[in-house]
ZASE-882594 format. One record per residue (C-alpha): residue number from 1; x, y negated, z negated. Coordinates in steps of 0.5 Angstrom, whole numbers, plus 2048, in hexadecimal, padded with zeros to 3 digits. Example, Ala and Ser with C-alpha at 12.3 -4.5 7.8 and 13.67 -1.06 7.14 Angstrom:
<atoms>
1,819,809,7F0
2,81B,802,7F2
</atoms>
This chain:
<atoms>
1,800,800,800
2,806,7FB,7FE
3,80A,7FD,805
4,803,7FB,809
5,803,7F5,806
6,809,7F3,807
7,808,7F5,80F
8,802,7F1,80F
9,806,7EB,80C
10,80C,7EC,811
11,807,7ED,816
12,803,7E6,814
13,809,7E2,814
14,80B,7E5,81B
15,805,7E3,81E
16,805,7DC,81C
17,80C,7DB,81E
18,80A,7DE,825
19,803,7D9,825
20,808,7D3,823
21,80A,7CE,828
22,811,7CF,82A
23,816,7C9,829
24,81C,7CE,829
25,820,7D2,82E
26,81E,7DA,82F
27,826,7DB,82E
28,826,7D5,828
29,820,7D9,825
30,824,7E0,826
31,82B,7DD,823
32,827,7D9,81D
33,823,7DF,81B
34,82A,7E3,81B
35,82D,7DE,817
36,827,7DE,812
37,826,7E5,812
38,82E,7E6,811
39,82E,7E1,80B
40,828,7E4,808
41,82B,7EB,809
42,831,7E9,806
43,82E,7E6,7FF
44,82B,7EC,7FF
45,831,7F1,7FF
46,835,7ED,7FB
47,830,7EC,7F5
48,82E,7F3,7F6
49,834,7F7,7F7
50,83A,7F2,7F3
51,837,7EE,7EE
52,831,7F3,7EC
53,82B,7ED,7EB
54,827,7F0,7F1
55,824,7F7,7F0
56,820,7FB,7F6
57,81D,801,7F4
58,81F,807,7F6
59,819,809,7FA
60,816,808,802
61,811,804,800
62,815,7FD,7FC
63,81B,7FF,801
64,817,7FF,808
65,813,7F9,806
66,81A,7F5,803
67,81D,7F7,80A
68,817,7F4,80D
69,818,7EE,80A
70,820,7ED,80B
71,81F,7EE,813
72,818,7EB,814
73,814,7E6,80E
74,81A,7E2,80B
75,81E,7E1,812
76,818,7E0,816
77,816,7DB,811
78,81D,7D7,811
79,81B,7D7,818
80,815,7D4,818
81,817,7CF,813
82,81C,7CC,817
83,817,7CC,81D
84,813,7C7,819
85,819,7C3,817
86,81A,7C2,81E
87,813,7BF,81E
88,814,7BA,819
89,815,7B3,81A
90,816,7B0,813
91,81B,7B2,80D
92,815,7B2,809
93,812,7B7,80D
94,818,7BC,80E
95,819,7BB,806
96,812,7BD,804
97,813,7C3,80A
98,81A,7C5,806
99,817,7C5,800
100,811,7C8,802
101,815,7CE,805
102,819,7CE,7FE
103,813,7CF,7FB
104,80F,7D5,800
105,816,7D9,800
106,817,7D9,7F9
107,80F,7DB,7F7
108,810,7E1,7FD
109,817,7E3,7F8
110,813,7E3,7F3
111,80D,7E7,7F6
112,813,7EC,7F8
113,814,7EC,7F1
114,80E,7ED,7EE
115,80C,7F3,7F3
116,812,7F7,7F1
117,815,7F6,7F8
118,81B,7F2,7F5
119,81D,7F2,7EE
120,820,7EC,7EB
121,824,7EF,7E5
122,827,7EA,7E0
123,825,7E4,7E6
124,823,7DD,7E5
125,81E,7DA,7E9
126,822,7D3,7EB
127,827,7D9,7EE
128,822,7DA,7F3
129,820,7D2,7F5
130,828,7D1,7F5
131,828,7D7,7FA
132,823,7D3,7FF
133,825,7CC,7FD
134,82D,7CE,800
135,82A,7D3,806
136,825,7CF,809
137,82B,7C9,80B
138,830,7CE,80D
139,82B,7D1,812
140,82A,7C9,814
141,831,7C8,815
142,831,7CF,819
143,82B,7CD,81D
144,82F,7C6,81E
145,835,7C9,820
146,832,7CE,825
147,82E,7C9,828
148,834,7C5,82A
149,837,7CB,82D
150,830,7CD,830
151,82F,7C6,833
152,836,7C4,835
153,836,7BE,839
154,82E,7BD,838
155,82E,7B8,832
156,826,7B8,832
157,825,7BE,82F
</atoms>
């Protein structure tokens, strides 16, 4: 049942992503998705294997749901954040979007903990918020650098 809920959540986020108007080139979406996935998977691996602050239960359902979240849910949400950020024109709107996505991603991390997919052991809530405070600007920088390379010579993008 839990896996089915997470499959639905991942499918819903993917559906919304597919239906939204794109502001990024397809190659740019792929690279940003890859970077977001890479960052989130490394965070998960470091905390699980090295620091022992995250526990993934040794059952198929939580492992499969966590795998889906690492590959689909979190990276797609981060790419949606980048796409929406490109649409925003004022600093205040961009800042509100940034805060909103920090809260959304932190809430999803909390949901993972409550549902037993990714259990936080000796964890402080501000660590999750700090992760997203650092990760989202990192992805913005990666996107901007890739845009410079992708649109080399075309400074209108």
